[in-house]
N, C-alpha and C positions, 0 to 999 in steps of 0.2 A: 558884778553888780555895779562897781564904780565905772567900768567901761560902758555899761549900758546907760548910766546917768550922763556920762560925757557925750555919748552919741546922741542922746535926747536933747542935750543943751546945744550942741554944735550942729547937729543935723536933724532938726525937729520934723522935717518933712520926708525923711528917707523912706518911711513905710508907705507914705502916700505916693512917692515917686514910683515905687514898684507897682502899686495898684494902677497909677496913671499909665505906666508903660504897658501893663496887661490890657487895659481898656483901649489904649491906642492901637496895640497889636490886633485886638479883636475887631476894632472898627476898620482897620486896614484890610483885614481878611474879609470882612463882610462887604466892603466896597469892591474888593477884587472879585468876589463871587458874583456880586450884582453886575459888575462890569462884564464879566465873562458871560453871564446869562443874557445880558442885553445884546452882546455881540452874537451869541448863538441865535437869538431870535432874529437879528438883523440878517444874518446869512440865510436862515431858513426862509425869511420873507423874500430874499433875492432868488432863492430856488423857485418859490411859487410864482413870482412875477415873471421871470424868464420862461418858466414852463407854460404859463398862461399865454404869454406873448407868442410863443412858438406853437400854440394850440395843441400842446401835448397834454394828455390826461395823466393822472397819477398812476393809473393802471399801466400806461405805456412805459413810464419811467421805472415803475416797479418791475415790469417784465424785463426791461433792459438791464436792470441791476440784479435780477434774480432773487427778488424779495416780494413779499405780498404787498398789495395796495395799502393795507392797514399799516404795515411797517413803514412804507414810504410816507404815508400821511403823518405819522409820528415824527419823521425827519423834518417835514415842512412845518410842523407845529413847534418844533424845537424841543420835543419831549425826549428824543433819542439823540445822544451824542454820537457823532459819526467819526470814523477814522479818517486819517489823511488819504488813505487809498480810496475810500468811499467819496470823499470830497472831489478828488481828481476824476473819478468815474462820472459823477454827476456833472461836473463842469464840462467833461468831454461830450456827454450825451446832449447837454444843453448848448454846446458849441460856444462856451463862454470861457474866457481866461479865468483860471482859478483865483488869481489875485484880485480880479474885478469882483468876483463873488464875495470875497472876504472884505474888500475895502469900500466898494461903491454903495451908495444909497440905491434902494430898489428902483425908484423912479428914474434916477440918472442912468442906471444900468440899462433899463429898458429903452430909454431915450437914445443912448449911445448905440444900441443895437438896431434901432429903426433906421438909422442913417447909413448902416453898412450895406 
């Protein structure tokens, strides 16, 4: 009891600190999840833009990947999280460097491939 009173006098915000740390951790996790989701959508948009630039259909890419057109559509929409292997397969089919698919803006990516 005495210890609890001393803690309250000398460390009055200690209970709030733990709550603040939990909130901070929760916000960091949410930001990271949003950041990852944004990146997934960006890569998916890159797939679509380069596919359209190459005049490939979703059916064509799906056939090359051995999946249905519906499954490929979900990749382009960012609904399906793909493996590293699938990313490399798609970049090979689209004839684009994997790093470019991950890092470039869709419009810049298409622009850089029109000059090749």
